[in-house]
C-alpha positions as a Markdown table, in Angstrom:
| # | Residue | x | y | z |
|---|---|---|---|---|
| 1 | Met | -42.2 | -58.7 | 126.7 |
| 2 | Asp | -44.8 | -56.8 | 124.7 |
| 3 | Val | -46.5 | -54.1 | 126.7 |
| 4 | Ile | -50.0 | -52.8 | 126.1 |
| 5 | Thr | -51.5 | -50.0 | 128.2 |
| 6 | Thr | -55.0 | -48.8 | 127.9 |
| 7 | Thr | -57.7 | -46.9 | 129.9 |
| 8 | Gly | -61.4 | -47.4 | 130.6 |
| 9 | Leu | -61.2 | -49.3 | 133.9 |
| 10 | Pro | -64.0 | -48.1 | 136.2 |
| 11 | Ala | -62.7 | -46.6 | 139.5 |
| 12 | Ala | -63.4 | -48.9 | 142.4 |
| 13 | Ser | -63.9 | -46.0 | 144.7 |
| 14 | Ala | -66.7 | -44.5 | 142.7 |
| 15 | Leu | -70.1 | -44.5 | 144.3 |
| 16 | Leu | -71.7 | -44.9 | 140.8 |
| 17 | Gly | -71.8 | -48.2 | 139.1 |
| 18 | Val | -72.6 | -51.8 | 140.1 |
| 19 | Glu | -70.7 | -54.6 | 141.8 |
| 20 | Val | -71.8 | -58.3 | 142.2 |
| 21 | Val | -69.4 | -60.1 | 144.6 |
| 22 | Glu | -69.4 | -63.5 | 146.1 |
| 23 | Arg | -67.1 | -64.8 | 148.9 |
| 24 | Lys | -67.1 | -68.5 | 149.8 |
| 25 | Gly | -66.0 | -68.8 | 153.5 |
| 26 | Ala | -63.2 | -70.7 | 155.1 |
| 27 | Gly | -65.4 | -73.8 | 155.7 |
| 28 | His | -67.1 | -73.9 | 152.3 |
| 29 | Pro | -66.3 | -77.2 | 150.5 |
| 30 | Asp | -64.7 | -75.4 | 147.5 |
| 31 | Thr | -62.5 | -73.3 | 149.8 |
| 32 | Leu | -61.6 | -76.5 | 151.7 |
| 33 | Ala | -60.6 | -78.2 | 148.5 |
| 34 | Asp | -58.4 | -75.3 | 147.6 |
| 35 | Gly | -56.8 | -75.4 | 151.0 |
| 36 | Val | -56.2 | -79.1 | 151.0 |
| 37 | Ala | -54.6 | -79.0 | 147.6 |
| 38 | Glu | -52.3 | -76.2 | 148.6 |
| 39 | Ala | -51.5 | -77.8 | 151.9 |
| 40 | Ile | -50.4 | -81.0 | 150.1 |
| 41 | Ser | -48.3 | -79.1 | 147.6 |
| 42 | Arg | -46.7 | -77.1 | 150.4 |
| 43 | Ala | -45.9 | -80.3 | 152.5 |
| 44 | Tyr | -44.5 | -82.1 | 149.5 |
| 45 | Ser | -42.4 | -79.1 | 148.5 |
| 46 | Arg | -41.0 | -78.7 | 152.0 |
| 47 | Tyr | -40.1 | -82.4 | 152.1 |
| 48 | Cys | -38.3 | -82.1 | 148.8 |
| 49 | Leu | -36.5 | -79.0 | 149.8 |
| 50 | Asp | -35.4 | -80.4 | 153.1 |
| 51 | Thr | -34.3 | -83.7 | 151.6 |
| 52 | Phe | -33.0 | -82.8 | 148.2 |
| 53 | Gly | -32.6 | -79.1 | 148.1 |
| 54 | Ala | -35.2 | -78.6 | 145.3 |
| 55 | Val | -38.9 | -79.0 | 144.7 |
| 56 | Leu | -39.7 | -82.0 | 142.5 |
| 57 | His | -42.4 | -81.9 | 139.8 |
| 58 | His | -45.9 | -82.3 | 141.1 |
| 59 | Asn | -49.4 | -80.8 | 140.8 |
| 60 | Thr | -52.4 | -81.5 | 143.0 |
| 61 | Asp | -54.7 | -78.8 | 141.5 |
| 62 | Lys | -57.4 | -81.3 | 140.5 |
| 63 | Thr | -58.1 | -82.3 | 144.1 |
| 64 | Ser | -61.8 | -82.6 | 145.1 |
| 65 | Leu | -63.8 | -83.4 | 148.2 |
| 66 | Leu | -66.8 | -85.7 | 148.4 |
| 67 | Gly | -69.2 | -84.9 | 151.2 |
| 68 | Gly | -70.0 | -87.4 | 153.9 |
| 69 | Ala | -73.3 | -87.8 | 155.8 |
| 70 | Ala | -74.4 | -86.5 | 159.2 |
| 71 | Asp | -77.1 | -86.9 | 161.9 |
| 72 | Val | -78.1 | -83.4 | 163.0 |
| 73 | Arg | -80.7 | -82.3 | 165.5 |
| 74 | Phe | -80.9 | -79.7 | 168.2 |
| 75 | Gly | -78.2 | -80.4 | 170.8 |
| 76 | His | -76.6 | -83.2 | 168.8 |
| 77 | Gly | -74.6 | -83.6 | 165.6 |
| 78 | Glu | -72.3 | -86.4 | 164.4 |
| 79 | Leu | -71.1 | -87.7 | 161.1 |
| 80 | Thr | -72.4 | -91.1 | 159.9 |
| 81 | Ala | -70.3 | -91.4 | 156.7 |
| 82 | Pro | -66.8 | -90.0 | 156.0 |
| 83 | Val | -65.7 | -87.1 | 153.9 |
| 84 | Gln | -63.5 | -88.3 | 151.1 |
| 85 | Val | -60.5 | -86.4 | 149.8 |
| 86 | Leu | -59.8 | -87.3 | 146.2 |
| 87 | Val | -56.3 | -86.3 | 145.5 |
| 88 | Asn | -56.1 | -86.3 | 141.7 |
| 89 | Gly | -52.8 | -85.3 | 140.1 |
| 90 | Arg | -49.2 | -86.2 | 139.4 |
| 91 | Ile | -46.4 | -86.3 | 142.0 |
| 92 | Thr | -42.8 | -87.5 | 141.5 |
| 93 | Pro | -42.5 | -90.6 | 143.7 |
| 94 | Ala | -38.7 | -90.8 | 143.9 |
| 95 | Leu | -35.4 | -89.1 | 143.2 |
| 96 | Gly | -33.1 | -91.8 | 141.9 |
| 97 | Asp | -33.2 | -94.6 | 144.4 |
| 98 | His | -34.6 | -92.4 | 147.2 |
| 99 | Thr | -38.3 | -93.2 | 147.5 |
| 100 | Ile | -40.5 | -90.4 | 148.8 |
| 101 | Pro | -43.3 | -91.3 | 151.3 |
| 102 | Val | -45.9 | -89.7 | 149.1 |
| 103 | Thr | -49.0 | -91.3 | 150.6 |
| 104 | Asp | -48.0 | -90.4 | 154.1 |
| 105 | Ile | -47.2 | -86.8 | 153.1 |
| 106 | Val | -50.5 | -86.4 | 151.2 |
| 107 | Thr | -52.7 | -88.0 | 153.9 |
| 108 | Thr | -51.1 | -86.1 | 156.8 |
| 109 | Ala | -51.3 | -82.8 | 155.0 |
| 110 | Ala | -54.9 | -83.3 | 154.1 |
| 111 | Arg | -56.0 | -84.3 | 157.5 |
| 112 | Glu | -54.0 | -81.7 | 159.3 |
| 113 | Tyr | -55.5 | -79.0 | 157.1 |
| 114 | Leu | -59.1 | -80.2 | 157.6 |
| 115 | Ala | -58.5 | -80.5 | 161.4 |
| 116 | Gln | -57.4 | -76.9 | 161.5 |
| 117 | Ala | -60.2 | -75.7 | 159.3 |
| 118 | Leu | -63.0 | -77.7 | 161.0 |
| 119 | Pro | -62.0 | -78.4 | 164.6 |
| 120 | Leu | -65.2 | -80.4 | 165.3 |
| 121 | Leu | -64.4 | -82.9 | 162.5 |
| 122 | Asp | -62.6 | -86.0 | 163.8 |
| 123 | Val | -60.3 | -86.4 | 160.8 |
| 124 | Glu | -58.8 | -89.7 | 161.8 |
| 125 | Arg | -62.3 | -91.3 | 161.9 |
| 126 | Trp | -64.3 | -89.3 | 159.4 |
| 127 | Val | -61.8 | -88.3 | 156.6 |
| 128 | Lys | -60.8 | -90.8 | 154.0 |
| 129 | Val | -57.9 | -89.8 | 151.8 |
| 130 | Cys | -57.9 | -91.4 | 148.3 |
| 131 | Thr | -54.7 | -90.8 | 146.3 |
| 132 | Arg | -55.2 | -91.0 | 142.5 |
| 133 | Leu | -51.7 | -90.1 | 141.3 |
| 134 | Thr | -49.9 | -90.8 | 138.1 |
| 135 | Gln | -46.4 | -90.0 | 136.8 |
| 136 | Ala | -47.1 | -89.7 | 133.0 |
| 137 | Ser | -45.4 | -86.8 | 131.3 |
| 138 | Ser | -47.4 | -84.2 | 129.4 |
| 139 | Pro | -47.1 | -84.3 | 125.6 |
| 140 | Gly | -43.6 | -83.6 | 124.4 |
| 141 | Ala | -41.7 | -86.8 | 125.0 |
| 142 | Val | -40.9 | -88.4 | 121.7 |
| 143 | Thr | -39.7 | -92.0 | 122.1 |
| 144 | Gly | -36.5 | -92.9 | 120.4 |
| 145 | Pro | -33.0 | -94.3 | 120.9 |
| 146 | Gly | -31.4 | -92.7 | 123.9 |
| 147 | Ala | -34.3 | -90.3 | 124.5 |
| 148 | Ala | -34.8 | -91.4 | 128.1 |
| 149 | Glu | -31.1 | -91.2 | 128.8 |
| 150 | Arg | -30.8 | -87.6 | 127.9 |
| 151 | Glu | -30.4 | -85.2 | 130.8 |
| 152 | Ala | -33.7 | -83.3 | 131.8 |
| 153 | Ser | -35.7 | -85.0 | 129.0 |
| 154 | Arg | -39.5 | -84.9 | 129.1 |
| 155 | Glu | -39.5 | -88.6 | 129.8 |
| 156 | Arg | -37.7 | -87.8 | 133.1 |
| 157 | Trp | -40.3 | -85.2 | 134.2 |
| 158 | Phe | -41.7 | -87.4 | 136.9 |
| 159 | Ala | -38.8 | -89.9 | 137.1 |
| 160 | Pro | -35.6 | -87.9 | 137.7 |
| 161 | Arg | -32.4 | -89.8 | 138.4 |
| 162 | Thr | -30.7 | -86.7 | 139.9 |
| 163 | Leu | -31.6 | -83.0 | 140.3 |
| 164 | Asp | -30.0 | -82.5 | 136.9 |
| 165 | Asp | -33.1 | -84.1 | 135.4 |
| 166 | Leu | -35.1 | -81.1 | 136.5 |
| 167 | Ala | -35.4 | -79.0 | 133.4 |
| 168 | Glu | -36.0 | -75.8 | 135.4 |
| 169 | Arg | -32.5 | -76.1 | 137.0 |
| 170 | His | -31.0 | -75.5 | 133.5 |
| 171 | Arg | -33.5 | -72.8 | 132.4 |
| 172 | Met | -36.6 | -71.5 | 134.2 |
| 173 | Phe | -39.3 | -71.5 | 131.5 |
| 174 | Ser | -43.1 | -71.2 | 131.3 |
| 175 | Asn | -44.7 | -74.6 | 131.5 |
| 176 | Asp | -47.8 | -73.5 | 129.7 |
| 177 | Thr | -49.4 | -70.8 | 127.6 |
| 178 | Ser | -51.8 | -69.2 | 130.1 |
| 179 | Ala | -52.8 | -65.8 | 131.6 |
| 180 | Gly | -52.8 | -64.4 | 135.1 |
| 181 | Val | -55.0 | -61.5 | 135.8 |
| 182 | Ala | -55.5 | -59.3 | 138.9 |
| 183 | Tyr | -56.5 | -55.7 | 139.9 |
| 184 | Trp | -56.2 | -53.2 | 142.7 |
| 185 | Pro | -57.7 | -51.6 | 144.7 |
| 186 | Leu | -60.8 | -53.4 | 145.8 |
| 187 | Gly | -64.3 | -51.9 | 145.5 |
| 188 | Ile | -66.6 | -51.4 | 148.4 |
| 189 | Gly | -68.6 | -54.5 | 147.6 |
| 190 | Glu | -65.4 | -56.5 | 147.5 |
| 191 | Gln | -64.2 | -55.0 | 150.8 |
| 192 | Leu | -67.5 | -55.9 | 152.4 |
| 193 | Ala | -67.5 | -59.5 | 151.2 |
| 194 | Leu | -63.9 | -60.1 | 152.2 |
| 195 | Gly | -63.9 | -58.2 | 155.5 |
| 196 | Ile | -67.1 | -59.6 | 156.9 |
| 197 | Glu | -66.3 | -63.2 | 156.1 |
| 198 | Glu | -62.7 | -62.9 | 157.5 |
| 199 | Gln | -64.2 | -61.5 | 160.7 |
| 200 | Leu | -66.9 | -64.2 | 161.1 |
| 201 | Thr | -64.4 | -67.0 | 160.6 |
| 202 | Ser | -61.5 | -65.5 | 162.6 |
| 203 | Asp | -60.2 | -67.4 | 165.7 |
| 204 | Ala | -61.2 | -64.6 | 168.0 |
| 205 | Phe | -64.8 | -64.6 | 166.7 |
| 206 | Arg | -65.1 | -68.4 | 166.8 |
| 207 | Ala | -63.9 | -68.4 | 170.4 |
| 208 | Glu | -66.5 | -65.8 | 171.4 |
| 209 | His | -69.3 | -67.4 | 169.3 |
| 210 | Pro | -68.6 | -71.2 | 169.2 |
| 211 | Tyr | -72.1 | -71.8 | 168.0 |
| 212 | Tyr | -71.5 | -70.5 | 164.5 |
| 213 | Gly | -69.8 | -72.5 | 161.7 |
| 214 | Thr | -67.4 | -71.4 | 159.0 |
| 215 | Asp | -69.2 | -72.5 | 155.9 |
| 216 | Ile | -70.3 | -69.0 | 155.4 |
| 217 | Lys | -71.2 | -67.6 | 152.0 |
| 218 | Leu | -71.7 | -63.9 | 151.2 |
| 219 | Met | -73.3 | -62.4 | 148.1 |
| 220 | Val | -73.0 | -58.6 | 147.8 |
| 221 | Val | -74.8 | -56.5 | 145.2 |
| 222 | Arg | -73.9 | -52.8 | 145.2 |
| 223 | His | -75.7 | -50.3 | 143.1 |
| 224 | Gly | -74.3 | -46.8 | 143.8 |
| 225 | Pro | -74.6 | -46.2 | 147.5 |
| 226 | Arg | -77.1 | -49.0 | 148.1 |
| 227 | Val | -75.9 | -52.4 | 149.0 |
| 228 | Ala | -77.9 | -55.6 | 149.3 |
| 229 | Leu | -76.1 | -58.4 | 151.1 |
| 230 | Thr | -77.2 | -62.0 | 151.5 |
| 231 | Ala | -75.4 | -64.2 | 154.0 |
| 232 | Cys | -75.6 | -67.9 | 154.8 |
| 233 | Val | -74.3 | -68.6 | 158.3 |
| 234 | Pro | -74.4 | -72.2 | 159.7 |
| 235 | Gln | -74.9 | -73.0 | 163.4 |
| 236 | Ile | -73.4 | -75.9 | 165.3 |
| 237 | Ala | -76.0 | -78.4 | 166.4 |
| 238 | Arg | -74.5 | -79.4 | 169.7 |
| 239 | Glu | -74.3 | -75.8 | 170.7 |
| 240 | Thr | -77.9 | -75.1 | 169.7 |
| 241 | Ala | -80.5 | -76.4 | 172.2 |
| 242 | Asp | -83.7 | -75.6 | 170.3 |
| 243 | Leu | -85.4 | -73.7 | 167.6 |
| 244 | Asp | -85.8 | -70.5 | 169.7 |
| 245 | Thr | -82.0 | -70.5 | 170.3 |
| 246 | Tyr | -81.4 | -71.0 | 166.6 |
| 247 | Val | -83.7 | -68.1 | 165.6 |
| 248 | Ala | -82.2 | -65.8 | 168.2 |
| 249 | Arg | -78.7 | -66.5 | 167.0 |
| 250 | Arg | -79.7 | -66.1 | 163.4 |
| 251 | Ser | -81.0 | -62.6 | 164.3 |
| 252 | Gln | -77.8 | -62.0 | 166.2 |
| 253 | Ala | -75.7 | -62.9 | 163.1 |
| 254 | Arg | -77.7 | -60.5 | 161.0 |
| 255 | Asp | -77.1 | -57.7 | 163.5 |
| 256 | Leu | -73.3 | -58.5 | 163.7 |
| 257 | Ile | -73.0 | -58.4 | 159.9 |
| 258 | Thr | -75.0 | -55.1 | 159.7 |
| 259 | Glu | -72.6 | -53.6 | 162.3 |
| 260 | Leu | -69.5 | -54.8 | 160.5 |
| 261 | Ala | -70.9 | -53.5 | 157.2 |
| 262 | Gly | -71.4 | -50.1 | 158.8 |
| 263 | Arg | -67.8 | -50.0 | 159.9 |
| 264 | Ile | -66.4 | -51.1 | 156.5 |
| 265 | Ala | -68.8 | -48.9 | 154.3 |
| 266 | Pro | -70.1 | -46.1 | 156.5 |
| 267 | Glu | -71.3 | -44.0 | 153.5 |
| 268 | His | -73.4 | -46.9 | 152.1 |
| 269 | Gln | -76.9 | -48.1 | 152.9 |
| 270 | Val | -76.5 | -51.8 | 153.6 |
| 271 | Thr | -79.5 | -54.2 | 153.8 |
| 272 | Val | -78.7 | -57.7 | 155.2 |
| 273 | Ser | -80.6 | -60.9 | 154.6 |
| 274 | Ile | -79.6 | -64.1 | 156.2 |
| 275 | Asn | -80.3 | -67.9 | 155.8 |
| 276 | Thr | -83.1 | -67.1 | 153.4 |
| 277 | Arg | -83.7 | -70.8 | 152.7 |
| 278 | Asp | -84.6 | -71.6 | 156.3 |
| 279 | Asp | -88.1 | -72.9 | 157.0 |
| 280 | Asp | -88.7 | -72.6 | 160.7 |
| 281 | Ser | -92.1 | -74.4 | 160.6 |
| 282 | Arg | -90.7 | -77.7 | 159.2 |
| 283 | Pro | -88.0 | -77.1 | 160.5 |
| 284 | Glu | -85.3 | -77.0 | 157.8 |
| 285 | Leu | -82.4 | -75.0 | 159.0 |
| 286 | Tyr | -78.7 | -74.4 | 158.4 |
| 287 | Leu | -77.8 | -76.6 | 161.3 |
| 288 | Thr | -74.5 | -78.6 | 161.1 |
| 289 | Ala | -72.4 | -81.0 | 163.2 |
| 290 | Thr | -69.0 | -79.4 | 162.1 |
| 291 | Gly | -70.0 | -76.0 | 160.7 |
| 292 | Ser | -69.6 | -77.1 | 157.0 |
| 293 | Ser | -71.9 | -78.6 | 154.4 |
| 294 | Ile | -69.0 | -81.0 | 153.5 |
| 295 | Glu | -70.3 | -83.2 | 156.3 |
| 296 | Ser | -73.6 | -83.9 | 154.5 |
| 297 | Gly | -73.2 | -84.6 | 150.8 |
| 298 | Asp | -71.8 | -81.3 | 149.4 |
| 299 | Glu | -68.7 | -81.5 | 147.2 |
| 300 | Gly | -65.7 | -79.2 | 146.9 |
| 301 | Val | -63.4 | -78.8 | 143.8 |
| 302 | Val | -60.2 | -76.9 | 143.4 |
| 303 | Gly | -60.6 | -73.7 | 141.3 |
| 304 | Arg | -64.4 | -73.7 | 141.5 |
| 305 | Gly | -64.6 | -71.1 | 144.3 |
| 306 | Asn | -62.8 | -67.9 | 145.2 |
| 307 | Arg | -60.1 | -66.6 | 142.8 |
| 308 | Ala | -56.6 | -66.1 | 144.2 |
| 309 | Asn | -57.7 | -62.8 | 145.8 |
| 310 | Gly | -60.4 | -64.6 | 147.8 |
| 311 | Leu | -63.3 | -63.2 | 145.8 |
| 312 | Ile | -65.6 | -64.1 | 142.9 |
| 313 | Ser | -66.3 | -60.6 | 141.4 |
| 314 | Met | -68.6 | -60.8 | 138.5 |
| 315 | Phe | -67.8 | -57.6 | 136.7 |
| 316 | Arg | -64.0 | -57.8 | 137.2 |
| 317 | Pro | -61.3 | -59.4 | 135.1 |
| 318 | Trp | -60.4 | -62.8 | 136.3 |
| 319 | Ser | -58.8 | -66.1 | 135.3 |
| 320 | Ala | -60.4 | -69.5 | 135.4 |
| 321 | Glu | -57.1 | -71.1 | 136.6 |
| 322 | Gly | -57.2 | -73.1 | 139.8 |
| 323 | Val | -54.2 | -71.6 | 141.5 |
| 324 | Ser | -54.1 | -73.9 | 144.6 |
| 325 | Gly | -52.0 | -77.1 | 144.4 |
| 326 | Lys | -49.9 | -76.0 | 141.4 |
| 327 | Asn | -46.1 | -76.3 | 141.6 |
| 328 | Pro | -44.8 | -73.1 | 143.1 |
| 329 | Thr | -41.5 | -73.2 | 141.3 |
| 330 | Tyr | -42.6 | -72.7 | 137.7 |
| 331 | His | -46.3 | -73.1 | 137.1 |
| 332 | Val | -47.5 | -70.0 | 135.4 |
| 333 | Gly | -51.1 | -70.7 | 136.3 |
| 334 | Lys | -50.1 | -70.0 | 139.9 |
| 335 | Leu | -47.2 | -67.6 | 139.6 |
| 336 | Tyr | -48.6 | -65.2 | 137.0 |
| 337 | Asn | -51.9 | -64.7 | 138.8 |
| 338 | Leu | -50.1 | -63.8 | 142.0 |
| 339 | Ala | -47.5 | -61.7 | 140.2 |
| 340 | Ala | -50.2 | -59.8 | 138.4 |
| 341 | Ala | -51.8 | -59.0 | 141.8 |
| 342 | Glu | -48.4 | -57.6 | 143.1 |
| 343 | Ala | -47.9 | -55.6 | 139.9 |
| 344 | Ala | -51.4 | -54.1 | 140.1 |
| 345 | Arg | -50.7 | -53.0 | 143.7 |
| 346 | Arg | -47.3 | -51.5 | 142.9 |
| 347 | Leu | -48.7 | -49.6 | 139.9 |
| 348 | His | -51.6 | -48.3 | 141.9 |
| 349 | Glu | -49.2 | -47.1 | 144.7 |
| 350 | Glu | -47.1 | -45.3 | 142.1 |
| 351 | Thr | -49.9 | -43.7 | 140.1 |
| 352 | Gly | -52.9 | -43.5 | 142.4 |
| 353 | Leu | -54.9 | -45.1 | 139.5 |
| 354 | Asp | -57.0 | -48.2 | 139.6 |
| 355 | Cys | -55.1 | -50.9 | 137.8 |
| 356 | Ala | -55.9 | -54.2 | 136.2 |
| 357 | Val | -53.0 | -56.3 | 135.0 |
| 358 | Ala | -52.9 | -59.4 | 132.7 |
| 359 | Leu | -49.6 | -61.3 | 132.3 |
| 360 | Val | -49.7 | -63.8 | 129.4 |
| 361 | Ser | -47.2 | -66.6 | 129.2 |
| 362 | Gln | -46.0 | -68.5 | 126.2 |
| 363 | Ser | -45.1 | -72.1 | 126.7 |
| 364 | Gly | -41.3 | -72.6 | 126.7 |
| 365 | Arg | -40.5 | -68.8 | 127.0 |
| 366 | Asp | -38.4 | -67.6 | 129.9 |
| 367 | Leu | -40.6 | -67.6 | 133.0 |
| 368 | Thr | -39.5 | -64.1 | 134.1 |
| 369 | Asp | -40.2 | -62.6 | 130.6 |
| 370 | Pro | -44.0 | -62.7 | 130.0 |
| 371 | Trp | -45.0 | -62.9 | 126.3 |
| 372 | Gln | -47.6 | -60.1 | 126.8 |
| 373 | Ala | -48.3 | -57.6 | 129.6 |
| 374 | Ile | -51.6 | -55.7 | 129.4 |
| 375 | Val | -52.4 | -52.9 | 131.9 |
| 376 | Arg | -55.8 | -51.2 | 132.0 |
| 377 | Thr | -56.2 | -48.2 | 134.3 |
| 378 | Ser | -58.8 | -45.6 | 135.4 |
| 379 | Gly | -58.2 | -42.0 | 134.4 |
| 380 | Pro | -58.2 | -40.3 | 131.0 |
| 381 | Asn | -54.7 | -41.4 | 129.9 |
| 382 | Pro | -52.9 | -44.7 | 129.9 |
| 383 | Ile | -49.8 | -45.0 | 132.0 |
| 384 | Gly | -46.4 | -45.1 | 130.3 |
| 385 | Ala | -45.2 | -48.4 | 128.9 |
| 386 | Ala | -41.8 | -47.8 | 130.4 |
| 387 | Arg | -43.2 | -47.6 | 133.9 |
| 388 | Val | -45.2 | -50.8 | 133.3 |
| 389 | Arg | -42.2 | -52.6 | 132.0 |
| 390 | Arg | -40.1 | -51.6 | 135.0 |
| 391 | Val | -42.6 | -52.6 | 137.6 |
| 392 | Ile | -43.4 | -55.9 | 136.0 |
| 393 | Ala | -39.7 | -56.7 | 135.6 |
| 394 | Asp | -39.2 | -55.9 | 139.3 |
| 395 | Val | -42.1 | -58.2 | 140.2 |
| 396 | Met | -40.8 | -61.1 | 138.1 |
| 397 | Asp | -37.3 | -60.7 | 139.5 |
| 398 | Asp | -38.8 | -61.1 | 142.9 |
| 399 | Leu | -40.6 | -64.4 | 142.2 |
| 400 | Gly | -38.3 | -66.0 | 144.8 |
| 401 | Thr | -40.0 | -64.0 | 147.6 |
| 402 | Leu | -43.4 | -65.0 | 146.3 |
| 403 | Arg | -42.4 | -68.7 | 146.3 |
| 404 | Glu | -41.2 | -68.3 | 149.9 |
| 405 | Gln | -44.5 | -66.8 | 151.0 |
| 406 | Leu | -46.3 | -69.7 | 149.4 |
| 407 | Leu | -44.2 | -72.3 | 151.1 |
| 408 | Asp | -44.6 | -70.5 | 154.4 |
| 409 | Gly | -48.4 | -70.5 | 154.0 |
| 410 | Lys | -48.4 | -66.7 | 154.1 |
| 411 | Leu | -49.9 | -66.1 | 150.7 |
| 412 | Ala | -53.5 | -67.1 | 150.1 |
| 413 | Thr | -54.4 | -68.8 | 146.9 |
| 414 | Ala | -58.2 | -68.7 | 147.3 |
């Protein structure tokens, strides 16, 4: 592992400077797509572990959602066309003669996730799951006499005869040349976007305010101590009797957000705008049947929304990798982004400095030995390469814990 350390990272705690931060809420179509892809990967992985003792090769990180259609008016909201879940990817269908019920696993996981995320969506009636799965190996398999018979050959990537055909059981190596990037701590704008959305979509808040949906979007722009925040907050049609009720609850949402912002960032001046596209005179409003725009034509795509830390932060380092749905055993596009986040936290705790970490893989290299590790910090001097090497080595040695958190659903990927 080559280690590079440098300075120049702006301190997140500084009142000076600018942040532009977006957070797509729990019910946003892109967040739903990430959640569905990860739920499918988790369910498939659990089946494999319980049945075979190992996770077979799969990836569902190209999953997308195609919006349905809905009839919405005051006091009434219902779907008129289904939401379609397009599960695009590759999944091993069998181990030797043992056929895996892939379609059942995929369909059940997708519907269960959407039922939890959108309780007002009748998933049996209004969610159509379309599996578009292949088993072709990536480039690397060279056809020749006996090639398919060799143990753990590329031709057996999605057609293993036994667990010995899983290459990672012989040597755990990087499946791709990629980079994972993360940083810590969060800035005030990031804390606002994350904290407000998590509160507004929490179970407790939804129980107290059943008339708000979860397809919330927050855009935060901070310039020094001044913060401008725009929020889009849907309302549930069947819980909203008329325009006056909608307008009153829109004002209430603005007040609630302003109060939350004051608690999160008491030293900042926060101005809140809400549902700025509403036209009360027509009326054209953010009124929904289920609380999400996925009901009415919007689409969701894995990797298009929040990064692995739950944010889209415009002036921060980030990777375009879609983390959700990738194989948790060896896929560097998933593991290195999450490992970089853990390394940044540990380095910050040790040094007190703001830290950004990039872990760069090299296809075929040992998974726990990144090709390059780059750490950028605040402060006048770079931190020592020996410290960086030790912390990153510890994080990589602990990838097993990270995998367990992913499989238990305790580690967010968007």
